[in-house]
Residue, then its C-alpha position, 0 to 999 in steps of 0.5 A: m579356597e584355591g580352585t574355586n571361582s569365588l571372589n577375594f575382595s581383600t586382594f581385589e585390584p582395579l588396576n593391572v600391572s601397567r597401572t591402567q584400569k582393568r575392564t570390569t564385568s557388566w555385573v560389577n557395573a550394575v551393582l556399583r552404579g548409583k544409589r540403590a532404590c528399594a521397590g517399597e520405599g515409595l509405598a512406605r513413605m506414602e503410608l507414613f504420610l497417610i498415618l500422620t495426616t490422619i492423626l493430625q486431622n482427627f486429634t488435637l495434640k497437647p503437651l503434658v507440661d506447660p509449653k514454656d517449660i519444654d526444652i527443645t535443645s538436641v542431645h549430643k550422643g557420639i558423633g550425632t545428635i538425637p531429638p529429645f523425647y516429648e510426651l503428648c496427649f491425643i485429644l479426639v476432635 
């Protein structure tokens, strides 16, 4: 790959020989600055909110088992935890 203008990130050194910080190009600053934002994230959150509120307004949610028998402890899987699965009945109001 010699002679090409491609970046080799395995040998990328942000410090030069005198151990001072190299001046980075503007595109590196633009790419690495802050949290990345998705243009449709707000729209997706709004749609989920509308769907869930519509379900809660138009249906009554009832568990299929007695509420005293529901186990609410989380399941440990690897380094994280996942919520348990529940079965619900949607009753039209």
